[in-house]
FIGU-960922 format. One record per residue (C-alpha): residue number from 0; z, y, x; residue in three letters. Coordinates in nm, 4 decimals, padded with zeros to 6 digits. Example, Ala and Ser with C-alpha at 12.3 -4.5 7.8 and 13.67 -1.06 7.14 Angstrom:
BEGIN
  resi         Z         Y         X  resn
     0   00.7800  -00.4500   01.2300   ALA
     1   00.7140  -00.1060   01.3670   SER
% end
This chain:
BEGIN
  resi         Z         Y         X  resn
     0   05.8238   11.1367   15.2636   MET
     1   06.0336   10.9798   14.9868   ARG
     2   05.8323   10.8075   14.7174   LYS
     3   05.9398   10.9325   14.3754   ILE
     4   05.8227   10.8492   14.0253   ILE
     5   05.9747   11.0304   13.7277   THR
     6   05.9724   10.8736   13.3823   LEU
     7   05.9607   11.0612   13.0516   LEU
     8   05.9151   10.8910   12.7160   SER
     9   06.0193   10.8609   12.3524   ASP
    10   06.1371   10.5015   12.4048   PHE
    11   06.5098   10.5717   12.3668   GLY
    12   06.7768   10.3437   12.5151   SER
    13   06.8146   10.0657   12.2561   ASN
    14   06.5147   09.8609   12.3674   ASP
    15   06.3952   09.7225   12.6991   SER
    16   06.0749   09.9281   12.7176   TYR
    17   06.1910   10.1592   12.9955   VAL
    18   06.3288   09.8680   13.1993   ALA
    19   05.9964   09.6860   13.1676   GLN
    20   05.8109   09.9859   13.3074   MET
    21   06.0557   10.0156   13.5964   LYS
    22   06.0187   09.6459   13.6703   GLY
    23   05.6414   09.6793   13.6960   VAL
    24   05.6740   09.9844   13.9216   VAL
    25   05.9234   09.8150   14.1548   LEU
    26   05.7128   09.4999   14.1743   GLY
    27   05.4239   09.7035   14.3142   ILE
    28   05.6134   09.9672   14.5135   CYS
    29   05.9677   09.8357   14.5833   PRO
    30   06.0757   10.1321   14.7961   ASP
    31   06.0079   10.3957   14.5278   VAL
    32   06.2837   10.6118   14.3801   ASN
    33   06.2634   10.6194   13.9994   ILE
    34   06.4142   10.9199   13.8210   VAL
    35   06.4526   10.9369   13.4424   ASP
    36   06.3675   11.2812   13.3048   VAL
    37   06.4500   11.1809   12.9467   THR
    38   06.3762   10.8999   12.7041   HIS
    39   06.5256   11.0852   12.4069   SER
    40   06.2103   11.2647   12.2936   ILE
    41   06.1765   11.2264   11.9176   GLU
    42   05.9204   10.9531   11.8440   PRO
    43   05.5618   11.0802   11.8689   TYR
    44   05.6673   11.4396   11.9505   ASP
    45   05.4028   11.5232   12.2091   ILE
    46   05.4873   11.8947   12.2061   MET
    47   05.8527   11.8326   12.2932   ARG
    48   05.7454   11.5987   12.5724   ALA
    49   05.5056   11.8598   12.7081   ALA
    50   05.7851   12.1173   12.7173   VAL
    51   06.0368   11.8810   12.8787   ALA
    52   05.7906   11.7840   13.1493   LEU
    53   05.6973   12.1471   13.2176   ALA
    54   06.0652   12.2320   13.2557   GLN
    55   06.1336   11.9524   13.5037   ALA
    56   05.8337   11.8728   13.7232   TYR
    57   05.8548   12.1610   13.9724   ALA
    58   06.2126   12.0766   14.0741   TYR
    59   06.0938   11.7587   14.2468   PHE
    60   05.9609   11.7327   14.6033   PRO
    61   05.5867   11.7569   14.6658   PRO
    62   05.4203   11.4195   14.6328   GLY
    63   05.6197   11.3175   14.3253   THR
    64   05.4325   11.1196   14.0600   VAL
    65   05.5297   11.2229   13.7071   HIS
    66   05.4750   10.9448   13.4520   LEU
    67   05.4970   11.0628   13.0894   ALA
    68   05.4451   10.8378   12.7869   VAL
    69   05.4636   10.9675   12.4323   VAL
    70   05.1646   10.7878   12.2964   ASP
    71   05.1094   10.7609   11.9200   PRO
    72   04.7410   10.6899   11.9883   GLY
    73   04.7985   10.3797   12.2044   VAL
    74   04.5379   10.1112   12.1375   GLY
    75   04.2803   10.3585   12.0061   THR
    76   03.9980   10.5264   12.1944   GLY
    77   04.2274   10.7860   12.3510   ARG
    78   04.1946   10.7861   12.7296   ARG
    79   04.4521   10.7413   12.9997   GLY
    80   04.4441   11.0030   13.2744   ILE
    81   04.5638   11.0946   13.6213   VAL
    82   04.5975   11.4708   13.6743   ALA
    83   04.6311   11.5849   14.0347   VAL
    84   04.7521   11.9238   14.1576   SER
    85   04.8245   12.0371   14.5121   ARG
    86   05.1817   11.9051   14.5023   ASP
    87   05.2079   11.6577   14.2151   TYR
    88   05.0392   11.3730   14.0306   VAL
    89   05.0719   11.3271   13.6532   PHE
    90   04.9944   10.9971   13.4808   VAL
    91   04.9859   10.9323   13.1059   GLY
    92   04.7798   10.9415   12.7878   PRO
    93   04.5139   11.2058   12.7317   ASP
    94   04.6746   11.3511   12.4194   ASN
    95   04.7874   11.6945   12.5383   GLY
    96   05.1154   11.5836   12.6923   ILE
    97   05.0264   11.7718   13.0125   PHE
    98   04.9144   12.0910   12.8333   SER
    99   05.1858   12.3207   12.9701   LEU
   100   05.1450   12.1718   13.3174   VAL
   101   04.7745   12.2562   13.3064   TYR
   102   04.8596   12.6083   13.1975   LYS
   103   05.1062   12.6629   13.4811   GLU
   104   04.9201   12.4961   13.7678   LEU
   105   04.5629   12.6042   13.6843   LYS
   106   04.4211   12.4334   13.9979   ASP
   107   04.4059   12.0581   13.9322   PHE
   108   04.1688   11.7642   13.8937   THR
   109   04.1784   11.5064   13.6129   VAL
   110   04.0551   11.1451   13.6333   TYR
   111   03.9898   10.9042   13.3467   ASN
   112   04.1779   10.5768   13.4044   ILE
   113   03.9207   10.2989   13.3760   THR
   114   03.9708   10.0896   13.6925   ASN
   115   04.1272   09.7678   13.5596   GLU
   116   04.2039   09.6531   13.9139   LYS
   117   04.4949   09.8983   13.9068   LEU
   118   04.6400   09.7598   13.5819   PHE
   119   04.9226   09.5095   13.5341   PHE
   120   04.7566   09.1797   13.4471   LYS
   121   04.5635   09.2084   13.1196   ARG
   122   04.6835   09.5127   12.9227   PRO
   123   04.7661   09.4675   12.5565   GLY
   124   04.6942   09.7208   12.2851   ALA
   125   05.0521   09.8384   12.2245   THR
   126   05.2213   09.9118   12.5587   PHE
   127   05.0010   10.1014   12.8011   HIS
   128   05.3146   10.2582   12.9469   GLY
   129   05.3963   09.9228   13.1055   ARG
   130   05.0480   09.7733   13.1435   ASP
   131   04.8441   10.0764   13.2570   VAL
   132   05.0415   10.3919   13.3367   PHE
   133   05.3315   10.2293   13.5251   ALA
   134   05.1129   10.0214   13.7598   PRO
   135   04.8707   10.3084   13.8199   VAL
   136   05.1637   10.5360   13.9103   SER
   137   05.3122   10.2722   14.1392   ALA
   138   04.9828   10.2069   14.3191   ARG
   139   04.9355   10.5787   14.3800   ILE
   140   05.2865   10.5912   14.5275   CYS
   141   05.1950   10.2909   14.7415   ALA
   142   04.8940   10.4738   14.8854   GLY
   143   04.6027   10.4424   14.6422   ALA
   144   04.3961   10.7583   14.5978   ALA
   145   04.4199   10.9063   14.2466   PRO
   146   04.0399   10.9132   14.2366   SER
   147   04.0434   10.5305   14.2385   GLU
   148   04.1620   10.5460   13.8766   ALA
   149   03.8168   10.6429   13.7488   GLY
   150   03.5654   10.9210   13.7069   ALA
   151   03.6617   11.2891   13.7088   GLN
   152   03.6598   11.4530   13.3648   ILE
   153   03.6734   11.8103   13.2374   ASP
   154   03.7173   11.7518   12.8626   ASP
   155   04.0817   11.6452   12.8743   TYR
   156   04.2957   11.7152   12.5665   ALA
   157   04.5159   12.0222   12.5276   ARG
   158   04.7676   12.1030   12.2578   LEU
   159   04.7115   12.4209   12.0597   ASP
   160   05.0003   12.6229   12.2042   ILE
   161   04.9468   12.9928   12.1291   PRO
   162   05.0459   13.2636   12.3731   ASP
   163   05.2971   13.5245   12.2637   ALA
   164   05.1354   13.8610   12.1857   LYS
   165   05.2452   14.2220   12.2225   ILE
   166   05.1644   14.4623   11.9358   HIS
   167   05.2069   14.8342   11.9969   LEU
   168   05.2598   15.0600   11.6964   ASP
   169   04.9474   15.2720   11.6602   ALA
   170   05.0133   15.6421   11.6178   GLY
   171   05.3799   15.6140   11.7083   SER
   172   05.5322   15.9110   11.8899   ARG
   173   05.7034   15.6615   12.1173   ALA
   174   05.4306   15.5154   12.3445   PRO
   175   05.6330   15.2008   12.4064   ASN
   176   05.7279   15.1185   12.0468   LYS
   177   05.6143   14.7903   11.8977   GLY
   178   05.6971   14.4212   11.8828   HIS
   179   05.6274   14.0904   12.0512   ILE
   180   05.5270   13.7976   11.8336   GLU
   181   05.5799   13.4358   11.9387   GLY
   182   05.6904   13.0979   11.8070   ILE
   183   05.9713   12.8479   11.8566   VAL
   184   05.8551   12.5765   12.0968   LEU
   185   06.1546   12.3441   12.0590   TYR
   186   06.5262   12.3206   11.9878   LEU
   187   06.7591   12.1651   12.2428   ASP
   188   07.0615   11.9468   12.1648   ARG
   189   07.2801   12.2583   12.1292   PHE
   190   07.0509   12.4025   11.8629   GLY
   191   06.9210   12.6775   12.0911   ASN
   192   06.5637   12.7685   11.9960   ALA
   193   06.3382   12.8182   12.2988   ALA
   194   06.0282   13.0273   12.2358   THR
   195   05.6905   13.0802   12.4001   ASN
   196   05.7875   13.4412   12.4802   ILE
   197   05.8169   13.4798   12.8550   GLU
   198   06.0657   13.7222   13.0062   GLU
   199   05.7807   13.9062   13.1776   SER
   200   05.6570   14.0298   12.8374   LEU
   201   05.9732   14.2293   12.7678   LEU
   202   05.9205   14.6048   12.8168   PRO
   203   06.0575   14.7130   13.1553   LYS
   204   06.1510   15.0628   13.0404   THR
   205   06.3795   14.9578   12.7545   ILE
   206   06.7358   14.8367   12.8061   ALA
   207   06.7944   14.4843   12.6815   ILE
   208   07.0677   14.5993   12.4432   GLU
   209   06.8052   14.8081   12.2609   ASN
   210   06.5877   14.5075   12.1817   LEU
   211   06.6162   14.3231   11.8494   ARG
   212   06.5134   13.9659   11.7692   ILE
   213   06.4040   13.8428   11.4253   ALA
   214   06.3515   13.4928   11.2861   CYS
   215   06.3744   13.3409   10.9367   LYS
   216   06.4663   13.6754   10.7835   GLY
   217   06.7598   13.7343   11.0177   ARG
   218   06.7860   13.9937   11.2940   ARG
   219   06.9904   13.9601   11.6067   GLY
   220   07.0695   14.1271   11.9368   VAL
   221   07.0125   14.0404   12.3000   PHE
   222   07.2910   13.9198   12.5282   LYS
   223   07.3123   13.8314   12.8963   SER
   224   07.4817   13.4933   12.8430   CYS
   225   07.5826   13.2629   12.5568   TYR
   226   07.9524   13.3561   12.5685   ALA
   227   07.8764   13.7228   12.4896   GLU
   228   07.7645   13.6420   12.1366   GLY
   229   08.0087   13.6743   11.8495   ALA
   230   08.0759   13.3529   11.6572   CYS
   231   07.8105   13.3054   11.3894   GLY
   232   07.5967   13.5918   11.5214   GLU
   233   07.2257   13.5391   11.5842   LEU
   234   07.1563   13.6368   11.9450   CYS
   235   06.8853   13.6066   12.2055   ALA
   236   06.8728   13.5849   12.5832   LEU
   237   06.6462   13.4866   12.8679   THR
   238   06.7003   13.1146   12.9264   GLY
   239   06.6972   12.9239   13.2518   SER
   240   06.3199   12.8718   13.2240   PHE
   241   06.2556   13.2469   13.1941   ARG
   242   06.1657   13.2242   12.8264   ARG
   243   06.3451   13.3898   12.5364   ILE
   244   06.5918   13.1706   12.3436   GLU
   245   06.7675   13.2211   12.0117   LEU
   246   07.1285   13.1032   11.9976   PHE
   247   07.4571   13.1175   11.8124   VAL
   248   07.7600   13.1145   12.0413   ASN
   249   07.9393   12.7791   12.0030   ARG
   250   07.7187   12.7074   11.7072   GLY
   251   07.3793   12.5626   11.6272   ASN
   252   07.1098   12.8203   11.5593   ALA
   253   06.8744   12.5542   11.4262   GLY
   254   07.1210   12.4297   11.1648   ASP
   255   07.2669   12.7705   11.0792   ALA
   256   06.9317   12.9384   11.0170   LEU
   257   06.7060   12.6440   10.9403   GLY
   258   06.4963   12.7188   11.2485   ILE
   259   06.2344   12.4615   11.3379   LYS
   260   05.9487   12.4189   11.5825   THR
   261   05.6595   12.6538   11.5101   GLY
   262   05.8646   12.9200   11.3307   ASP
   263   05.7641   13.2815   11.4024   LYS
   264   05.9882   13.4883   11.6287   VAL
   265   05.9575   13.8647   11.6759   GLU
   266   06.1152   14.0998   11.9279   ILE
   267   06.1211   14.4659   11.8272   PHE
   268   06.1392   14.7496   12.0774   PHE
% end
């Protein structure tokens, strides 16, 4: 089986941080394939990292080790962890970066990284991505059991990511009249606003063209693809990750409407 480690961070491309991590990995496991998920996460944005990882991890072969480092708490008492599911291993700080992965996989085991024999030399207080998480990931790829990292824990950190909720209108003559309430999880580089509203929550008995989306005091309509929206029109669709997105065709919904992470989104039916 191919050995694969993915890297996700907020390190950007101007500095040598990512290269240092790759160098440590290759020094321990020279036959590993290293794949960059992204290093363009906004500094310290753990939520955006959690979403990006959740979008990407399942497209890799079983056995892949996913190394994610967005770590504003480095050097403090925050723990490092190895989370193990049936098909994947996740390595990084215990700050909620794996929250959406936990939610999707459900069946997993988490270990607290305390075994210094797995580290790279003597770790400093500022770069655990290189000194702790990279070598631990590489040693697991090279054959070490994830349980060698340390003791199993159950009190791992999770971000407070609310679930979207359905509200039916009480007393309405239409039994399927109401709205779904969610939030914006992130905005991509096109300004499309992805929400926490999953496609499965949309009412099955109502045609998509009869749904209406609302955010920041503006209402919009549902479309099947981006190109169907009129220029400047607020629209919504089901994105490639089966969640509802807000968009403006050939425009930036975030800039046009001032949408930001955490804003309330409603779908009326």
